[in-house]
C-alpha positions as CSV (number, residue, x, y, z in Angstrom):
1,X,50.4,6.7,-83.8
2,X,50.3,5.0,-86.7
3,X,46.8,6.5,-88.5
4,X,43.8,8.2,-88.2
5,X,40.3,7.3,-90.1
6,X,37.3,9.3,-90.0
7,X,34.5,6.8,-89.0
8,X,32.0,6.7,-92.1
9,X,29.6,4.2,-93.9
10,X,32.1,2.1,-95.4
11,X,33.9,1.2,-92.3
12,X,31.7,0.3,-89.4
13,X,28.2,0.8,-88.3
14,X,26.4,4.3,-88.1
15,X,24.7,6.1,-85.2
16,X,22.1,8.6,-85.5
17,X,22.8,11.9,-83.7
18,X,26.6,11.7,-83.6
19,X,29.1,12.9,-84.9
20,X,32.4,10.9,-87.4
21,X,34.0,8.9,-85.2
22,X,37.9,9.0,-85.6
23,X,39.5,5.7,-85.5
24,X,43.1,6.0,-84.3
25,X,45.4,3.0,-84.3
26,X,48.2,2.7,-82.1
27,X,51.3,0.6,-82.1
28,X,50.6,0.3,-77.9
29,X,47.2,0.0,-78.0
30,X,46.4,-3.5,-76.0
31,X,42.5,-3.0,-76.5
32,X,39.8,-1.0,-77.4
33,X,39.1,2.5,-75.8
34,X,36.4,4.8,-76.2
35,X,36.6,8.7,-75.5
36,X,33.7,11.0,-76.0
37,X,35.0,14.7,-76.2
38,X,32.9,17.9,-76.9
39,X,33.0,18.0,-80.2
40,X,34.3,14.6,-81.6
41,X,34.6,11.0,-80.4
42,X,37.8,8.7,-80.6
43,X,38.2,5.4,-80.8
44,X,41.6,3.9,-79.9
45,X,42.2,0.4,-81.4
46,X,45.0,-1.9,-81.5
47,X,47.2,-1.7,-84.8
48,X,45.7,-5.2,-86.0
49,X,42.1,-5.3,-85.0
50,X,39.6,-6.2,-87.5
51,X,37.0,-4.1,-89.3
52,X,34.6,-6.5,-87.8
53,X,35.8,-6.2,-84.4
54,X,35.8,-2.7,-84.7
55,X,31.6,-3.0,-85.4
56,X,30.9,-5.4,-83.0
57,X,32.2,-3.0,-80.3
58,X,30.9,0.3,-81.3
59,X,27.5,-1.7,-81.8
60,X,27.9,-2.7,-77.7
61,X,28.8,0.5,-77.0
62,X,26.0,2.2,-78.8
63,X,23.7,3.2,-75.9
64,X,26.8,4.5,-73.7
65,X,28.1,6.5,-76.7
66,X,24.3,8.5,-77.2
67,X,24.2,9.1,-73.3
68,X,27.6,10.3,-73.0
69,X,27.6,12.3,-76.2
70,X,24.4,14.1,-74.8
71,X,25.3,15.0,-71.3
72,X,28.8,16.3,-73.2
73,X,26.6,18.7,-75.2
74,X,24.5,19.6,-72.4
75,X,27.8,20.6,-70.8
76,X,29.3,22.6,-73.7
77,X,26.3,24.8,-73.5
78,X,26.6,25.5,-70.2
79,X,28.0,28.8,-68.2
80,X,31.7,29.3,-67.8
81,X,33.0,27.8,-64.0
82,X,32.6,30.4,-61.5
83,X,34.8,28.5,-59.2
84,X,37.8,26.4,-59.6
85,X,39.0,23.6,-57.5
86,X,42.8,22.9,-57.6
87,X,44.2,19.8,-56.2
88,X,46.6,21.7,-53.5
89,X,44.4,24.6,-52.4
90,X,42.1,24.2,-49.1
91,X,39.4,26.3,-50.8
92,X,38.0,27.3,-54.3
93,X,39.5,29.9,-56.2
94,X,36.9,32.6,-57.7
95,X,36.9,33.3,-61.0
96,X,35.9,36.8,-62.5
97,X,35.6,37.1,-66.0
98,X,36.3,41.1,-67.8
99,X,38.0,42.9,-70.0
100,X,41.9,42.4,-69.5
101,X,45.1,43.3,-71.5
102,X,46.5,40.0,-70.3
103,X,45.6,36.3,-70.5
104,X,44.9,35.8,-66.7
105,X,45.7,37.6,-63.7
106,X,46.0,35.0,-60.0
107,X,46.2,36.7,-57.1
108,X,46.4,33.3,-54.7
109,X,46.1,35.5,-51.3
110,X,42.6,36.3,-52.2
111,X,41.8,33.4,-54.1
112,X,40.8,34.9,-56.8
113,X,41.5,34.5,-60.5
114,X,40.7,37.3,-63.1
115,X,40.3,35.9,-66.7
116,X,39.9,38.0,-69.9
117,X,36.6,38.0,-71.2
118,X,38.2,37.7,-74.8
119,X,38.0,33.9,-76.0
120,X,37.7,32.8,-71.9
121,X,38.1,29.0,-72.3
122,X,41.4,29.8,-74.2
123,X,42.6,31.4,-71.1
124,X,41.1,29.6,-68.4
125,X,43.4,26.7,-70.0
126,X,46.0,28.9,-70.1
127,X,46.0,29.8,-66.5
128,X,45.5,25.5,-65.4
129,X,48.5,25.0,-67.5
130,X,50.8,27.4,-66.2
131,X,49.6,26.4,-62.6
132,X,50.4,23.0,-63.8
133,X,54.0,23.4,-64.6
134,X,54.6,25.6,-61.3
135,X,53.0,23.3,-58.9
136,X,53.2,19.6,-60.2
137,X,56.7,19.2,-60.4
138,X,57.4,20.1,-57.0
139,X,54.5,17.9,-55.8
140,X,55.9,14.4,-57.1
141,X,59.5,15.6,-56.0
142,X,58.1,16.0,-52.2
143,X,56.1,12.7,-52.8
144,X,59.3,11.2,-54.6
145,X,61.3,12.1,-51.5
146,X,58.1,10.6,-49.2
147,X,58.0,7.1,-50.4
148,X,61.7,7.6,-51.7
149,X,60.9,6.6,-55.3
150,X,63.4,9.3,-57.3
151,X,62.7,9.8,-60.6
152,X,65.1,11.8,-63.4
153,X,63.1,14.7,-64.6
154,X,59.3,15.8,-64.7
155,X,57.7,17.4,-67.6
156,X,53.8,18.6,-67.4
157,X,51.9,18.1,-70.8
158,X,48.6,17.4,-72.4
159,X,48.3,14.5,-74.0
160,X,44.7,13.1,-75.3
161,X,44.5,9.5,-73.8
162,X,46.9,9.4,-71.0
163,X,47.2,10.9,-67.3
164,X,51.1,10.3,-66.9
165,X,53.6,8.0,-68.0
166,X,57.4,6.7,-66.9
167,X,60.4,6.3,-69.5
168,X,62.7,3.9,-69.1
169,X,65.0,6.6,-68.0
170,X,62.4,7.6,-64.9
171,X,61.3,10.7,-67.1
172,X,57.6,11.4,-65.5
173,X,55.5,13.3,-67.5
174,X,52.1,14.4,-65.8
175,X,49.2,15.6,-67.5
176,X,48.1,19.2,-66.8
177,X,44.5,19.0,-66.0
178,X,45.1,16.3,-63.4
179,X,45.3,20.1,-61.0
180,X,41.7,20.0,-61.4
181,X,41.2,16.7,-59.8
182,X,40.9,15.9,-56.2
183,X,44.3,15.9,-54.0
184,X,44.0,12.1,-53.8
185,X,43.5,10.8,-57.4
186,X,46.6,13.3,-58.1
187,X,48.5,11.2,-55.5
188,X,47.4,8.1,-57.2
189,X,49.0,9.1,-60.1
190,X,51.9,10.5,-59.2
191,X,52.2,7.5,-56.8
192,X,51.4,5.0,-60.0
193,X,54.1,6.9,-62.1
194,X,56.7,6.9,-59.3
195,X,56.3,2.9,-58.7
196,X,57.4,2.2,-62.7
197,X,60.6,3.2,-61.5
198,X,61.2,0.2,-59.4
199,X,59.0,-1.8,-61.8
200,X,58.3,-0.5,-65.6
201,X,55.5,-2.8,-65.9
202,X,52.2,-4.0,-64.2
203,X,53.1,-6.8,-62.4
204,X,51.8,-8.2,-59.1
205,X,55.5,-6.4,-58.0
206,X,54.6,-3.2,-59.3
207,X,51.2,-3.2,-58.1
208,X,52.4,-4.1,-54.3
209,X,54.7,-1.0,-54.5
210,X,51.9,1.1,-55.6
211,X,49.8,-0.4,-52.6
212,X,52.7,0.1,-50.2
213,X,51.8,3.9,-50.9
214,X,48.4,4.2,-51.8
215,X,46.0,1.6,-49.8
216,X,43.4,2.7,-51.5
217,X,44.3,2.5,-55.2
218,X,41.7,0.5,-56.3
219,X,39.2,3.1,-55.5
220,X,41.2,6.3,-56.8
221,X,41.6,4.2,-60.2
222,X,38.3,3.7,-60.5
223,X,37.7,7.2,-59.7
224,X,39.7,8.5,-62.6
225,X,38.4,6.1,-64.7
226,X,35.0,7.9,-64.0
227,X,36.4,11.5,-64.5
228,X,36.7,13.7,-67.2
229,X,38.1,17.3,-67.9
230,X,35.7,19.9,-68.0
231,X,33.9,21.0,-71.7
232,X,36.1,24.1,-72.0
233,X,39.5,22.4,-71.9
234,X,38.4,21.0,-74.8
235,X,37.2,24.2,-76.5
236,X,39.7,25.4,-78.4
237,X,42.8,22.9,-79.7
């Protein structure tokens, strides 16, 4: 990440009813990408993208921005979830908010999660992070063996714009929030990153390898692009 600038009247067109738009110039960005979160709007752009290109892109995206921002605000004021669906469980778990001497208590046999009612968004996210660190690396290892695509190590993080990555050393990163997504979406992301251990690009050979292990990858890829983490994930930074 090279720089972060506040979107203001001197930089681009203004949008009524919207917050300031943060412009992030990124060395690895190849196209302009908007991300709407409950408290901010972020625009990632290539390093050499001109101000005129940014203005044109935002002008074309105005209605989508307004609609998406309004939907986010409706979600923000909604109640916390009474249930959570996790990628590797057949049934949703019940979430109970009450006074606790710890952030959360999870009883997998009872399919119940108790969350402290003091800063519940933060503690709910803490549970998801803990669950992801416990289960995603094992899941990736099992899939790696089934696909015969070995990797070096797996880390669980929460980056702003990526669901996963694979380094030149075949170290794979997965986004913790994936555990909140359906199993087929999690599997697609895992297959995608494992395929990079053979083809460190997005060439035809890479996508053929993805297809070999996920024949419906295009559908899953589309679904992933149209999903977002729940509002409480972004409530506390």
